[in-house]
VOGU-370137 format. One line per field, with one value per residue: residue number from 1; residue in three letters; x, y, z of N, C-alpha, C in turn. Coordinates in Angstrom, 2 decimals, padded with zeros to 5 digits. Last residue first. Layout:
// VOGU-370137
kolvo [NUM | ...] .
vexba [ALA | ...] .
nc1 [X | ...] .
nc2 [Y | ...] .
nc3 [Z | ...] .
cac1 [X | ...] .
cac2 [Y | ...] .
cac3 [Z | ...] .
cc1 [X | ...] .
cc2 [Y | ...] .
cc3 [Z | ...] .
END
This chain:
// VOGU-370137
kolvo [106 | 105 | 104 | 103 | 102 | 101 | 100 | 99 | 98 | 97 | 96 | 95 | 94 | 93 | 92 | 91 | 90 | 89 | 88 | 87 | 86 | 85 | 84 | 83 | 82 | 81 | 80 | 79 | 78 | 77 | 76 | 75 | 74 | 73 | 72 | 71 | 70 | 69 | 68 | 67 | 66 | 65 | 64 | 63 | 62 | 61 | 60 | 59 | 58 | 57 | 56 | 55 | 54 | 53 | 52 | 51 | 50 | 49 | 48 | 47 | 46 | 45 | 44 | 43 | 42 | 41 | 40 | 39 | 38 | 37 | 36 | 35 | 34 | 33 | 32 | 31 | 30 | 29 | 28 | 27 | 26 | 25 | 24 | 23 | 22 | 21 | 20 | 19 | 18 | 17 | 16 | 15 | 14 | 13 | 12 | 11 | 10 | 9 | 8 | 7 | 6 | 5 | 4 | 3 | 2 | 1] .
vexba [UNK | UNK | UNK | UNK | UNK | UNK | UNK | UNK | UNK | UNK | UNK | UNK | UNK | UNK | UNK | UNK | UNK | UNK | UNK | UNK | UNK | UNK | UNK | UNK | UNK | UNK | UNK | UNK | UNK | UNK | UNK | UNK | UNK | UNK | UNK | UNK | UNK | UNK | UNK | UNK | UNK | UNK | UNK | UNK | UNK | UNK | UNK | UNK | UNK | UNK | UNK | UNK | UNK | UNK | UNK | UNK | UNK | UNK | UNK | UNK | UNK | UNK | UNK | UNK | UNK | UNK | UNK | UNK | UNK | UNK | UNK | UNK | UNK | UNK | UNK | UNK | UNK | UNK | UNK | UNK | UNK | UNK | UNK | UNK | UNK | UNK | UNK | UNK | UNK | UNK | UNK | UNK | UNK | UNK | UNK | UNK | UNK | UNK | UNK | UNK | UNK | UNK | UNK | UNK | UNK | UNK] .
nc1 [011.88 | 009.22 | 009.65 | 008.36 | 007.16 | 006.42 | 004.95 | 001.50 | -001.04 | -003.35 | -004.51 | -004.10 | -005.04 | -003.06 | -003.32 | -001.15 | 001.37 | 002.76 | 002.76 | 005.67 | 005.12 | 001.79 | -001.06 | -003.17 | -005.75 | -006.67 | -004.57 | -003.15 | -000.40 | -001.07 | 001.23 | 003.51 | 004.79 | 007.27 | 007.85 | 004.80 | 002.37 | 000.27 | 000.64 | 001.75 | 001.96 | 001.16 | 002.43 | 004.70 | 005.44 | 007.11 | 005.81 | 002.95 | 001.21 | 000.72 | -000.45 | -002.49 | -003.71 | -006.29 | -004.93 | -004.73 | -006.31 | -006.13 | -002.49 | -000.22 | 001.88 | 002.92 | 001.25 | -001.08 | -000.07 | 000.46 | -001.93 | -004.98 | -006.13 | -006.45 | -005.98 | -005.45 | -007.40 | -006.77 | -006.91 | -007.80 | -005.87 | -004.71 | -006.03 | -005.81 | -003.16 | -002.48 | -004.49 | -003.56 | -001.48 | -001.61 | -003.21 | -001.18 | 001.00 | -001.15 | -001.50 | 001.20 | 001.45 | -000.01 | 001.15 | 003.18 | 002.51 | 000.68 | 003.62 | 005.20 | 002.72 | 003.28 | 005.51 | 005.64 | 002.76 | 000.64] .
nc2 [002.52 | 004.33 | 008.07 | 009.19 | 011.50 | 013.27 | 014.77 | 012.38 | 011.55 | 008.75 | 006.87 | 004.81 | 006.55 | 005.10 | 004.01 | 003.27 | 002.76 | 005.47 | 007.24 | 006.42 | 003.69 | 003.50 | 001.02 | 001.59 | 001.30 | -000.10 | -002.15 | -002.75 | -005.00 | -004.85 | -002.20 | 000.09 | 003.34 | 003.75 | 004.18 | 005.04 | 004.56 | 004.52 | 008.01 | 009.45 | 011.42 | 012.80 | 015.82 | 016.16 | 018.29 | 020.44 | 021.94 | 022.80 | 025.81 | 025.62 | 023.40 | 021.12 | 018.37 | 016.84 | 014.88 | 012.73 | 012.42 | 012.63 | 014.40 | 015.59 | 018.01 | 017.81 | 018.53 | 016.98 | 014.70 | 015.53 | 016.30 | 015.92 | 016.50 | 014.23 | 011.11 | 007.87 | 005.04 | 002.24 | -001.03 | -003.48 | -004.07 | -005.07 | -007.63 | -008.46 | -009.30 | -011.23 | -013.38 | -014.65 | -015.44 | -017.12 | -019.16 | -019.94 | -021.22 | -023.29 | -024.52 | -025.44 | -026.65 | -029.09 | -030.10 | -031.13 | -033.82 | -034.69 | -035.33 | -037.21 | -038.82 | -040.45 | -041.04 | -043.25 | -044.36 | -045.72] .
nc3 [-009.00 | -008.07 | -007.51 | -004.58 | -003.11 | -000.79 | -001.41 | -002.33 | -004.00 | -005.69 | -006.39 | -004.72 | -000.84 | 001.66 | 005.11 | 007.67 | 009.13 | 008.54 | 005.88 | 004.36 | 003.70 | 002.98 | 001.65 | -001.15 | -002.90 | -004.49 | -006.68 | -008.87 | -007.32 | -003.02 | -002.07 | -000.93 | -001.69 | -002.17 | -005.10 | -006.59 | -008.29 | -007.07 | -005.87 | -009.31 | -011.29 | -013.42 | -013.84 | -010.34 | -007.97 | -007.04 | -006.12 | -005.01 | -005.28 | -008.07 | -007.79 | -006.49 | -006.85 | -008.25 | -009.57 | -007.04 | -004.63 | -001.80 | -001.45 | 001.52 | 001.46 | 004.28 | 005.85 | 005.72 | 007.26 | 009.71 | 009.99 | 008.06 | 006.31 | 004.51 | 005.73 | 005.14 | 006.14 | 008.61 | 007.64 | 006.55 | 004.49 | 006.60 | 007.27 | 004.74 | 004.76 | 006.66 | 006.45 | 003.56 | 004.52 | 006.41 | 004.77 | 003.58 | 006.03 | 006.32 | 003.79 | 003.53 | 005.38 | 005.25 | 002.68 | 004.05 | 005.02 | 003.16 | 001.92 | 004.08 | 004.16 | 001.80 | 001.87 | 003.74 | 004.93 | 006.72] .
cac1 [012.88 | 009.35 | 009.29 | 009.97 | 007.22 | 007.70 | 005.59 | 002.43 | 000.09 | -003.25 | -003.82 | -003.60 | -004.92 | -002.73 | -003.39 | -002.31 | 000.31 | 002.95 | 001.98 | 005.62 | 006.22 | 002.62 | -000.07 | -002.49 | -005.87 | -007.00 | -005.56 | -004.73 | -001.25 | -000.88 | 000.30 | 003.43 | 003.82 | 007.13 | 008.41 | 006.17 | 003.76 | 000.51 | 000.87 | 000.99 | 003.16 | 002.01 | 001.33 | 004.19 | 004.22 | 007.55 | 005.81 | 003.71 | 002.02 | 002.19 | 001.44 | -001.90 | -002.83 | -006.56 | -005.69 | -003.58 | -006.81 | -006.06 | -004.12 | -001.00 | 000.74 | 003.37 | 002.46 | -001.25 | -000.73 | 001.87 | -001.04 | -003.60 | -006.55 | -005.22 | -007.30 | -004.77 | -006.82 | -007.24 | -006.36 | -008.57 | -007.81 | -003.77 | -005.28 | -007.03 | -004.15 | -001.93 | -004.88 | -005.02 | -001.45 | -001.51 | -004.02 | -001.67 | 001.17 | -000.81 | -003.02 | 000.86 | 002.51 | -000.77 | -000.46 | 002.99 | 002.48 | -000.04 | 002.51 | 005.58 | 003.33 | 001.82 | 005.11 | 006.05 | 002.94 | 000.45] .
cac2 [001.79 | 003.06 | 006.98 | 008.75 | 010.90 | 012.89 | 015.71 | 013.88 | 011.87 | 009.70 | 007.77 | 004.49 | 006.28 | 006.38 | 003.55 | 004.10 | 002.22 | 004.52 | 007.60 | 007.89 | 003.70 | 004.12 | 000.91 | 001.05 | 002.54 | 000.92 | -002.06 | -002.83 | -004.42 | -005.71 | -003.25 | -001.55 | 002.41 | 003.62 | 003.60 | 005.47 | 004.23 | 003.63 | 006.79 | 008.87 | 011.24 | 010.98 | 014.92 | 016.43 | 017.41 | 019.15 | 022.84 | 021.73 | 025.39 | 026.41 | 023.04 | 022.90 | 018.86 | 018.00 | 015.60 | 013.66 | 012.41 | 011.13 | 014.66 | 014.78 | 018.20 | 016.98 | 019.27 | 018.16 | 014.78 | 014.97 | 016.71 | 015.88 | 017.21 | 015.16 | 011.98 | 009.31 | 005.53 | 004.39 | -000.01 | -003.14 | -003.80 | -003.93 | -006.19 | -008.15 | -008.60 | -009.86 | -012.90 | -014.19 | -014.21 | -015.85 | -018.93 | -019.20 | -020.06 | -022.29 | -024.35 | -024.31 | -026.34 | -028.57 | -029.57 | -030.22 | -032.39 | -034.67 | -034.97 | -035.73 | -038.19 | -039.30 | -040.72 | -042.01 | -045.11 | -044.68] .
cac3 [-010.01 | -008.28 | -008.12 | -005.87 | -003.78 | -000.37 | -002.11 | -001.80 | -004.44 | -004.37 | -007.24 | -005.02 | -002.29 | 001.44 | 003.98 | 007.60 | 009.79 | 008.83 | 006.82 | 005.55 | 004.35 | 002.15 | 002.51 | -000.03 | -001.71 | -005.30 | -005.21 | -009.24 | -008.67 | -005.37 | -002.44 | -001.04 | -001.97 | -000.45 | -004.24 | -005.64 | -008.45 | -006.27 | -004.72 | -008.54 | -010.48 | -014.16 | -014.04 | -012.06 | -008.66 | -007.11 | -007.21 | -005.17 | -003.80 | -007.29 | -009.03 | -006.36 | -006.46 | -007.76 | -009.82 | -007.90 | -005.73 | -001.97 | -001.77 | 000.16 | 000.75 | 002.93 | 005.67 | 004.92 | 005.31 | 008.24 | 010.43 | 009.46 | 006.99 | 003.90 | 005.89 | 005.33 | 005.33 | 008.08 | 008.21 | 007.24 | 004.25 | 005.83 | 008.06 | 005.78 | 004.15 | 006.99 | 007.15 | 004.04 | 003.82 | 007.01 | 006.13 | 002.54 | 004.98 | 007.11 | 004.17 | 002.36 | 005.48 | 005.52 | 001.93 | 002.33 | 005.79 | 004.24 | 001.03 | 003.97 | 005.18 | 002.83 | 000.94 | 004.01 | 004.05 | 006.21] .
cc1 [012.32 | 010.81 | 009.60 | 009.68 | 008.17 | 007.89 | 006.92 | 004.13 | 000.57 | -001.90 | -003.71 | -003.84 | -004.37 | -003.94 | -003.39 | -002.35 | -001.49 | 001.18 | 002.20 | 004.44 | 005.99 | 003.94 | 001.56 | -001.44 | -004.13 | -007.19 | -005.40 | -005.54 | -002.45 | -000.97 | -000.07 | 001.49 | 003.75 | 005.55 | 008.07 | 006.02 | 005.00 | 001.90 | 001.46 | 001.00 | 002.00 | 002.21 | 001.81 | 003.51 | 004.66 | 006.47 | 006.68 | 004.58 | 002.62 | 001.98 | 001.95 | -000.38 | -002.32 | -005.14 | -005.39 | -003.98 | -005.37 | -006.22 | -004.51 | -002.72 | -000.06 | 002.08 | 003.58 | 000.24 | -000.06 | 001.38 | 000.12 | -003.08 | -005.00 | -005.27 | -005.96 | -005.47 | -006.55 | -006.53 | -007.05 | -008.95 | -008.41 | -004.63 | -005.09 | -006.48 | -005.50 | -003.46 | -004.21 | -004.92 | -002.83 | -001.52 | -002.98 | -002.90 | 000.14 | -000.12 | -002.74 | -000.36 | 002.05 | 000.04 | -000.98 | 002.87 | 002.66 | 001.27 | 001.89 | 004.74 | 004.07 | 002.38 | 004.34 | 006.11 | 004.67 | 002.06] .
cc2 [001.01 | 003.06 | 005.70 | 007.68 | 010.56 | 011.16 | 014.00 | 013.96 | 012.51 | 010.55 | 009.40 | 006.16 | 005.89 | 006.17 | 005.22 | 003.94 | 002.41 | 003.55 | 005.82 | 007.73 | 005.74 | 004.31 | 001.85 | 001.71 | 000.91 | 002.07 | -000.51 | -002.44 | -004.40 | -004.92 | -003.64 | -001.90 | 001.06 | 003.49 | 002.77 | 004.45 | 004.72 | 003.26 | 005.30 | 008.17 | 010.58 | 010.44 | 013.18 | 015.91 | 017.98 | 017.89 | 021.19 | 022.13 | 023.77 | 025.96 | 023.76 | 023.09 | 020.23 | 018.59 | 016.47 | 014.38 | 013.54 | 011.27 | 013.29 | 015.48 | 017.13 | 017.19 | 018.81 | 019.26 | 016.42 | 015.03 | 016.49 | 015.90 | 016.33 | 015.98 | 013.44 | 009.91 | 007.34 | 004.40 | 001.01 | -001.79 | -002.61 | -003.48 | -004.90 | -006.95 | -008.32 | -008.84 | -011.07 | -012.95 | -013.61 | -014.82 | -017.13 | -018.49 | -019.10 | -021.02 | -023.09 | -023.91 | -025.01 | -026.96 | -028.54 | -029.05 | -030.64 | -033.09 | -034.24 | -035.13 | -037.05 | -038.75 | -039.83 | -040.86 | -043.42 | -044.40] .
cc3 [-011.26 | -009.38 | -009.01 | -005.96 | -004.34 | -001.57 | -001.52 | -002.02 | -002.96 | -005.20 | -006.86 | -005.72 | -003.25 | -000.14 | 003.49 | 006.11 | 009.54 | 010.07 | 007.22 | 006.00 | 005.01 | 003.56 | 002.52 | 000.99 | -001.09 | -003.66 | -005.58 | -008.11 | -008.58 | -006.29 | -003.33 | -001.16 | -001.78 | -000.52 | -003.48 | -005.27 | -008.44 | -007.51 | -005.43 | -007.66 | -009.50 | -012.77 | -014.39 | -013.12 | -010.30 | -007.86 | -007.67 | -006.38 | -004.09 | -005.95 | -008.13 | -006.88 | -006.53 | -006.63 | -010.01 | -008.48 | -006.05 | -003.79 | -002.21 | -000.35 | 000.13 | 001.39 | 004.25 | 004.41 | 004.84 | 007.18 | 009.30 | 009.21 | 008.31 | 004.43 | 005.15 | 004.48 | 006.34 | 007.46 | 007.79 | 007.83 | 005.18 | 005.41 | 007.60 | 006.25 | 004.17 | 006.05 | 006.96 | 005.23 | 003.63 | 006.18 | 006.31 | 003.49 | 004.48 | 006.33 | 004.76 | 002.75 | 004.31 | 006.05 | 003.59 | 002.26 | 004.76 | 004.60 | 002.41 | 002.71 | 005.08 | 003.39 | 001.43 | 003.50 | 004.26 | 005.84] .
END
């Protein structure tokens, strides 16, 4: 086997391994539990899975258009219906949700 073939094979195997790890990470994120509005932390932050249902009298910080999906704390691929949030470690939030920890993405 030539040096070129060994190098190409090595690169291919590294790409396959990297792709596999990425798929595992995505599937782990998808398997994580969703935040429930009645969870103590979620309730204290006024979390709603549907931002249109935020009580503006109780949550004066809320403004129309603020969604978890456009919050700096939200981590998910573009267009995902849910993703991880730095506030709710180990749990996912709805992309169309909102909580008082909202911080607009830069």
